[in-house]
C-alpha positions in Angstrom: 55.7 58.7 146.0 56.6 61.4 143.6 58.5 60.6 140.4 61.5 62.6 141.6 61.7 60.5 144.8 61.1 57.2 143.0 63.8 57.8 140.4 66.9 57.0 142.5 65.4 53.7 143.8 64.7 52.5 140.3 68.1 52.9 138.6 71.6 54.3 138.9 74.0 56.0 136.4 76.3 53.6 134.6 80.0 54.1 135.1 81.1 56.7 132.5 84.3 54.9 131.4 82.5 51.6 131.0 79.7 53.2 129.1 82.1 54.8 126.7 83.8 51.5 126.0 80.3 49.9 125.5 79.3 52.7 123.1 82.4 52.4 121.0 82.0 48.6 120.7 78.3 49.1 119.6 79.4 51.7 117.1 82.1 49.4 115.7 79.5 46.6 115.2 77.0 49.0 113.6 79.7 50.3 111.2 80.6 46.7 110.3 77.0 45.6 109.7 76.2 48.8 107.8 79.2 48.3 105.5 78.4 44.7 104.8 74.7 45.5 104.0 75.3 48.7 102.1 74.9 47.1 98.6 71.4 46.1 99.6 70.6 49.6 101.0 72.0 51.0 97.8 69.6 48.9 95.7 66.7 49.8 98.0 67.3 53.5 97.5 67.2 53.1 93.7 63.9 51.2 94.2 62.5 53.9 96.3 63.2 56.6 93.8 61.4 54.5 91.1 64.4 53.4 89.0 63.7 49.9 87.5 66.3 49.2 84.9 65.4 45.5 84.5 62.1 44.8 82.8 59.7 42.6 84.8 58.8 39.1 83.7 55.3 37.4 83.7 54.7 35.4 86.8 52.4 35.0 89.7 52.0 36.5 93.1 52.3 34.4 96.3 48.5 34.1 96.1 48.6 32.7 92.6 47.4 35.7 90.6 49.1 36.7 87.3 51.5 39.6 87.7 54.6 41.2 86.2 57.4 40.2 88.6 60.2 42.7 89.2 63.7 41.5 90.1 64.5 40.8 93.8 67.2 42.8 95.6 69.9 40.2 94.8 69.3 40.5 91.1 69.2 44.3 91.5 72.6 44.4 93.3 74.0 42.0 90.6 72.9 44.5 88.0 74.7 47.3 89.8 77.8 45.2 90.1 77.8 44.4 86.3 77.6 48.1 85.5 80.0 49.6 88.1 82.0 46.6 89.4 82.3 45.3 92.9 83.5 48.6 94.4 80.5 50.3 92.7 78.3 48.5 95.2 79.6 50.8 97.9 78.8 54.1 96.3 77.6 56.5 99.1 79.1 54.4 101.9 81.7 56.9 103.1 79.2 59.8 104.0 76.9 57.2 105.6 79.6 55.9 107.9 80.8 59.5 108.7 77.2 60.3 109.6 77.0 57.3 111.9 80.2 58.3 113.8 79.1 62.0 114.0 75.7 61.0 115.2 77.0 58.7 117.9 79.5 61.2 119.3 77.2 64.2 119.4 74.0 62.5 120.5 75.6 61.0 123.6 77.0 64.3 124.7 73.7 66.1 124.2 71.9 63.4 126.2 74.4 63.8 129.1 74.0 67.6 129.0 70.2 67.1 129.3 70.6 64.9 132.4 69.8 61.7 130.5 72.9 59.7 130.9 72.8 55.9 130.4 71.3 54.1 133.4 70.7 50.6 134.6 68.5 48.8 137.1 70.1 47.9 140.4 67.6 45.0 140.8 65.8 42.5 138.7 62.8 43.6 136.7 60.4 41.4 138.6 61.4 43.1 141.8 60.4 46.6 140.6 57.1 48.2 141.5 54.8 49.3 138.8 55.7 52.9 139.6 59.5 52.2 139.4 59.0 50.3 136.1 57.0 53.1 134.6 59.5 55.7 135.8 62.4 53.8 134.2 60.5 53.4 130.9 59.7 57.1 130.7 63.3 58.0 131.4 64.7 55.6 128.8 62.2 56.8 126.3 63.1 60.4 126.9 66.8 59.5 126.5 66.1 57.6 123.3 64.1 60.6 121.9 67.0 62.9 122.6 69.5 60.5 121.1 67.5 59.8 117.9 66.5 63.4 117.3 70.1 64.8 117.8 71.6 62.0 115.8 69.3 62.4 112.9 69.6 66.2 112.7 73.4 66.4 113.0 74.0 63.6 110.5 71.3 64.5 108.0 73.5 66.6 105.7 75.8 63.5 105.3 72.7 61.3 104.7 71.6 63.7 101.9 75.1 63.4 100.3 74.9 59.6 100.6 71.5 59.3 99.0 72.4 61.7 96.1 75.6 59.8 95.5 73.6 56.6 95.1 71.0 58.3 92.9 73.7 59.3 90.5 73.8 55.7 89.2 70.6 56.5 87.2 72.1 59.2 85.0 75.8 58.4 85.5 76.5 61.9 86.8 79.6 62.8 88.9 78.1 65.8 90.6 78.5 64.4 94.1 81.9 62.7 94.3 83.6 63.5 97.7 82.0 64.3 101.0 83.3 67.9 101.3 82.9 68.6 97.6 79.3 67.4 97.8 78.5 69.6 100.8 80.0 72.6 99.1 77.9 71.9 96.0 74.7 71.7 98.1 75.6 74.9 99.9 76.2 76.8 96.6 73.0 75.5 94.9 70.5 75.3 97.7 71.9 77.0 100.7 71.6 75.7 104.3 68.1 74.3 103.6 69.6 71.8 101.1 71.4 70.1 103.9 68.1 69.3 105.6 66.1 68.2 102.5 63.8 65.3 103.6 64.6 65.8 107.3 61.0 66.2 108.6 59.5 62.9 107.2 62.6 61.1 108.4 62.2 62.5 111.9 58.5 61.7 111.9 59.1 58.1 110.9 61.9 57.5 113.4 60.4 59.2 116.4 56.9 58.0 115.8 58.1 54.4 115.6 60.2 54.8 118.7 57.4 56.3 120.8 54.6 54.1 119.5 56.7 50.9 119.8 58.0 51.7 123.3 54.6 52.7 124.6 52.6 49.7 123.2 55.4 47.3 124.2 55.2 48.6 127.8 51.4 48.3 128.0 51.3 44.8 126.4 54.1 43.5 128.6 52.4 45.0 131.7 48.9 43.8 131.1 49.1 40.8 128.8 52.5 39.1 128.4 54.0 37.8 131.7 56.9 35.6 130.4 60.1 37.6 130.1 61.2 35.6 127.0 58.0 36.4 125.2 58.2 40.0 126.1 61.6 40.3 124.3 60.1 38.7 121.2 57.1 40.9 121.3 59.2 44.0 121.6 61.2 43.2 118.4 58.0 42.2 116.5 56.2 45.3 117.6 59.0 47.6 116.5 59.0 45.8 113.1 55.3 46.3 112.7 55.4 50.0 113.5 58.4 50.5 111.2 56.4 48.9 108.4 53.4 51.2 109.0 55.6 54.3 109.0 57.7 53.2 106.0 56.0 55.8 103.7 57.7 58.6 105.5 61.1 57.1 104.9 60.2 56.8 101.2 59.1 60.4 101.1 62.3 61.5 102.7 64.4 59.7 100.1 62.4 61.1 97.2 62.5 64.6 98.6 66.2 64.4 98.9 66.6 63.5 95.2 63.9 65.6 93.6 64.9 68.8 91.9 68.7 68.3 92.4 69.4 68.3 88.6 70.1 64.6 88.6 68.3 62.4 86.1 66.9 60.4 89.0 65.3 63.6 90.4 63.4 64.9 87.4 60.8 63.6 84.9 60.2 61.0 83.6 61.7 59.1 86.5 60.5 61.4 89.3 58.2 64.5 89.4 59.5 67.8 90.7 58.1 68.1 94.2 57.6 71.5 96.0 58.2 70.0 99.4 57.8 66.7 101.3 54.0 67.2 101.8 53.6 67.5 98.0 55.7 64.3 97.6 53.6 62.5 100.1 50.3 63.4 98.4 51.6 62.5 95.0 52.9 59.1 96.1 49.6 58.4 97.9 47.6 59.4 94.8 49.7 57.1 92.6 49.4 54.2 95.1 53.2 54.1 95.5 53.4 54.5 99.3 55.1 51.1 99.7 57.5 51.4 96.8 60.8 49.8 97.7 59.5 48.2 100.9 59.7 44.7 99.6 63.0 43.2 98.6 61.9 39.8 97.4 58.3 39.7 96.3 58.2 42.7 94.0 55.5 43.4 91.3 55.1 46.1 88.7 52.1 48.2 89.5 51.2 48.8 85.9 52.8 48.6 82.4 54.9 51.7 81.8 56.9 52.9 78.8 60.6 52.2 79.1 62.7 55.2 80.3 65.6 54.4 78.0 65.8 52.9 74.6 68.2 50.3 75.8 65.7 49.0 78.4 63.8 45.9 77.4 60.1 46.5 76.8 57.6 45.2 79.3 56.1 41.8 78.3 52.4 41.4 77.8 50.6 39.9 80.9 48.2 37.2 80.1 45.3 36.8 82.5 44.8 33.1 82.0 
């Protein structure tokens, strides 16, 4: 049976009105969760760009080795709150939420235009043949690729604004204040390319994770894991693993967005001036910083560095006994 003939027997298009209601509910939940967790995302962005305002303290790793321990994400967000107050924890949230809404609205319309509307199975998964199951997986993956690609591209200018607003915490600048004012500033200083700074590594990380996680989950569930409940757990775990492997590309994207913007966070001594994202990737790899900001609890200073500001406490001496 050809794929074209197998397709109608494997699934059918979900009712458009019901799908729209479902999409808006999901979007509302995403906005709520994103808003609640934004302070931690804010702190993570500052970690990614290499800003460590709190000196580490002598301690030990989880394996018992002496190390200089950096503050966890809760201490970091507490530091931000002490400087800018509670509302300061939500710097950069408005363009982030605007990007989420724009991404959701545009990506669904593009997927529909591409003939990849949301579908569902008319029968239980165990009743499907291998060909039907494979056809459904390929179609869902194709739809997800279109959704993710479109969503990231159309919302990236707002993502750039959000990251730069957060990066202003380092030098206390007010260059990027409002959404429209920030977009106008980027247009005047960098042109249209400024709106898509850091886009490629972000696309690579997201699409590679989607494709690799979906493909490996399908293969493992088909040949190894038979229990439905275990398949769900493995799918989530598998996505988490691939996201961790591809994390360096998210780091590169954030650093590329900030570097060379005129902000204190985007120039030496905090960050080198990168020519492009490939240059950034190579530099971070050479310095051994590819996982910078990936851990939110067990954080250790790579090496003793000179304080960036006079007001910053000096690094303590690490004793090896």
